[in-house]
C-alpha positions in Angstrom: 227.0 83.0 232.8 224.7 84.4 230.2 221.8 84.2 232.7 223.9 86.0 235.3 224.6 88.8 232.9 220.9 89.0 232.0 220.1 89.2 235.7 222.5 92.0 236.2 221.1 93.9 233.2 217.6 93.6 234.7 219.0 95.3 237.8 220.3 98.1 235.6 224.0 97.1 235.5 225.7 97.9 232.3 229.0 96.1 231.6 231.8 98.5 231.1 229.9 101.3 232.7 228.9 100.4 236.3 230.0 96.7 236.4 232.8 94.6 234.9 232.3 90.8 234.7 235.4 88.7 234.5 234.5 85.2 233.4 236.6 82.0 233.8 235.6 78.5 232.8 236.8 75.2 234.1 235.4 73.3 231.1 234.3 70.4 233.3 237.8 69.9 234.8 237.5 70.3 238.5 241.2 70.4 239.1 241.3 73.8 237.4 239.2 75.5 240.0 241.9 76.5 242.5 244.0 78.2 239.9 240.9 80.0 238.3 239.7 81.2 241.7 243.2 82.5 242.6 243.4 84.3 239.3 240.1 86.1 239.9 240.9 87.0 243.5 244.2 88.5 242.3 242.1 90.9 240.2 240.6 92.2 243.4 237.0 91.4 242.4 234.3 92.8 244.7 232.2 89.6 244.4 233.2 86.1 243.3 230.4 84.1 241.6 230.8 80.3 241.3 228.6 77.8 239.6 229.4 74.4 241.1 230.0 72.6 244.4 233.6 72.0 243.6 234.1 75.6 242.6 232.4 76.8 245.7 234.6 74.7 247.9 237.7 76.0 246.1 236.6 79.5 246.6 235.8 79.0 250.2 239.2 77.5 250.8 240.9 80.4 248.9 239.4 83.4 250.8 237.5 84.4 253.9 237.2 88.0 252.9 236.0 88.2 249.3 232.2 87.8 249.2 231.3 84.6 247.4 227.9 83.9 245.7 227.1 80.5 244.4 224.5 79.4 241.8 223.5 76.0 240.5 224.5 74.0 243.5 222.6 71.0 244.9 223.0 71.1 248.7 225.6 73.5 250.1 224.9 72.3 253.6 225.7 68.7 253.0 228.8 69.6 251.0 230.1 71.7 253.9 230.0 75.0 252.1 227.6 76.7 254.6 226.4 75.5 258.0 222.8 76.2 257.3 220.4 77.7 254.7 219.0 80.3 257.0 222.4 81.4 258.5 225.2 80.8 255.9 227.7 82.7 258.0 231.1 83.7 256.8 231.6 85.2 253.4 229.5 82.9 251.2 225.9 82.5 250.3 223.8 82.0 247.1 221.1 80.1 245.3 220.6 76.4 245.0 219.4 74.5 242.0 218.1 71.4 243.9 218.3 69.8 247.3 220.0 66.5 247.7 218.9 64.1 250.4 215.2 64.8 249.8 214.4 62.0 247.4 215.0 64.3 244.4 217.2 61.7 242.6 214.5 59.1 243.1 212.2 61.2 240.9 214.5 60.7 237.9 214.0 56.9 238.2 210.3 57.2 238.8 209.9 59.3 235.6 212.1 56.8 233.6 210.1 53.9 234.9 206.8 55.7 234.0 208.2 56.4 230.5 209.4 52.8 230.0 207.2 50.6 232.4 209.1 47.4 231.7 212.6 48.8 232.3 214.4 46.7 235.0 218.0 47.7 234.6 219.2 51.3 234.6 222.7 52.9 234.6 223.3 56.2 236.4 226.3 58.5 235.8 227.9 60.4 238.7 231.2 62.2 239.5 233.1 60.9 242.5 235.1 64.2 242.7 231.9 66.2 243.2 230.6 65.9 246.8 227.1 66.8 245.6 227.1 63.7 243.4 227.5 61.4 246.4 224.1 62.5 247.7 222.3 60.9 244.7 223.7 57.3 245.0 221.7 56.3 248.1 218.6 57.9 246.8 218.8 56.1 243.5 219.5 52.7 245.1 216.6 53.2 247.5 214.3 54.1 244.6 215.6 51.1 242.6 214.7 48.7 245.4 211.2 50.2 245.7 210.6 50.0 241.9 212.4 46.7 241.4 215.0 48.2 239.1 218.7 47.3 239.2 220.9 50.4 239.4 224.4 50.6 238.0 226.2 53.6 239.5 229.1 54.5 237.1 231.7 57.0 238.0 232.1 59.2 234.9 233.5 62.5 236.0 236.5 62.7 233.6 236.9 62.1 229.9 238.5 58.6 230.3 236.0 57.6 233.0 233.1 58.8 230.8 234.3 56.8 227.8 234.6 53.7 230.0 231.2 54.3 231.6 229.5 54.6 228.2 231.1 51.4 227.0 229.9 49.7 230.2 226.4 50.9 229.6 226.4 49.6 226.1 227.7 46.1 227.2 225.7 45.8 230.5 222.3 45.4 229.1 221.0 48.5 230.9 217.9 49.8 229.1 217.7 53.2 230.7 220.2 56.0 231.7 220.1 58.7 234.4 222.6 61.5 234.2 223.0 63.1 237.6 223.8 66.8 238.3 227.4 67.7 237.5 229.0 70.5 235.3 231.2 67.9 233.6 228.2 66.1 232.1 226.7 69.4 231.0 229.9 70.3 229.2 229.9 66.9 227.5 226.2 66.7 226.7 226.8 66.4 222.9 228.9 63.2 223.5 226.3 61.8 225.9 223.4 62.5 223.5 225.2 60.9 220.6 225.8 57.7 222.5 222.2 57.6 223.8 220.8 58.2 220.3 223.1 55.4 218.9 222.0 53.0 221.6 218.4 54.0 221.4 218.5 54.4 225.2 215.7 56.2 227.1 217.4 58.7 229.4 216.6 61.4 231.9 218.8 64.4 232.7 219.1 66.9 235.5 218.4 70.1 233.5 216.3 71.0 230.5 219.4 72.1 228.7 219.8 68.4 227.7 216.2 68.2 226.5 216.7 71.4 224.5 219.8 69.7 222.9 217.8 66.5 222.0 217.6 64.6 225.2 214.5 62.6 226.0 213.5 64.0 229.5 214.8 66.4 232.1 213.7 67.0 235.6 215.3 69.6 237.9 215.6 73.2 238.9 216.2 75.9 236.4 220.0 76.7 236.0 219.1 79.9 234.2 216.8 81.1 237.0 219.5 80.1 239.6 222.0 82.4 238.0 219.4 85.2 237.6 218.6 85.0 241.3 222.3 85.0 242.0 222.5 88.4 240.3 220.2 89.8 243.0 222.7 88.6 245.7 225.5 90.3 243.8 223.5 93.5 243.7 222.8 93.4 247.5 226.5 92.7 248.3 227.7 95.5 246.1 225.2 97.8 247.9 226.7 96.8 251.3 225.0 93.6 252.4 227.0 90.9 254.1 226.9 87.3 252.7 226.4 86.0 256.2 223.2 88.0 256.5 221.7 86.7 253.2 219.9 83.3 253.6 220.6 80.7 250.9 217.7 80.7 248.5 216.2 77.3 247.5 214.2 76.5 244.4 210.4 76.8 244.7 209.6 74.6 241.7 211.2 72.0 239.4 210.9 71.8 235.6 209.8 68.6 233.9 210.6 68.7 230.2 209.9 66.1 227.5 211.4 66.0 224.0 208.8 64.2 221.9 211.2 64.2 218.9 213.7 62.3 220.9 211.1 59.7 221.9 210.1 59.2 218.3 213.8 58.8 217.3 214.2 55.8 219.6 210.8 54.3 218.8 209.4 55.1 222.2 205.7 55.9 222.7 205.3 57.9 225.9 202.1 57.5 228.1 199.6 60.3 227.8 199.5 60.7 231.5 203.3 61.4 231.5 203.0 64.0 228.7 200.2 65.7 230.7 202.5 66.2 233.7 205.2 67.9 231.7 205.8 71.6 232.2 207.3 71.9 228.7 207.0 69.6 225.7 209.4 69.9 222.8 207.6 68.8 219.6 
């Protein structure tokens, strides 16, 4: 949300003067989206901005007239939010954060394997209530077969499920962790990072916000940039453009971030070639 506000300011919008931003947060609880969407629509907003696949689906179901702009999504076509990137149609368009079904998730395992060459058993957290998460399972399993790594896919999209999944990781013998793209995991990153640090577990995450908070590695699109770009869509719609005429924007680059402090904390020496590939290194 901060990045969206920054993007609007860059476009010369001033809150309270020529724009009002009403913010609502689901706090990682997907069941809250329908109520939050209905509440915002009742305020007669000119544009509804959503930041997750589940949120976008709830918004699409709630209205066919209020313009909707999404940010931070993985694959709105596969999730059934829009029929195509070039021609979104209807009242919804936006900016993606990554693209599922393109081998993107396999990159997480490749990076983990390069960081820990002898790893042979990895756990991956996903959220069964998020249609975008389902895209990553087949990719991770295919990558696991190619790299001779056993993959445990653990449904962890609620607090009880996350607690059980983390206990399973601790007891399973997995020596690596992948946290796939989901707002719930981002909201609970402090819990995830505490367990990972306690278990001295090499882990890779879907956004650099984890690495900034102490996670080992992150690979993915920039959530901040996704929201800033979404602000340009809001601007165009407020000036009269139709969402149906605005193609969905896809990321042009992905960020690879390494936290060297996190590596030292778990006694891991990262290969120089891996460090050289990083876009950002946190010392």
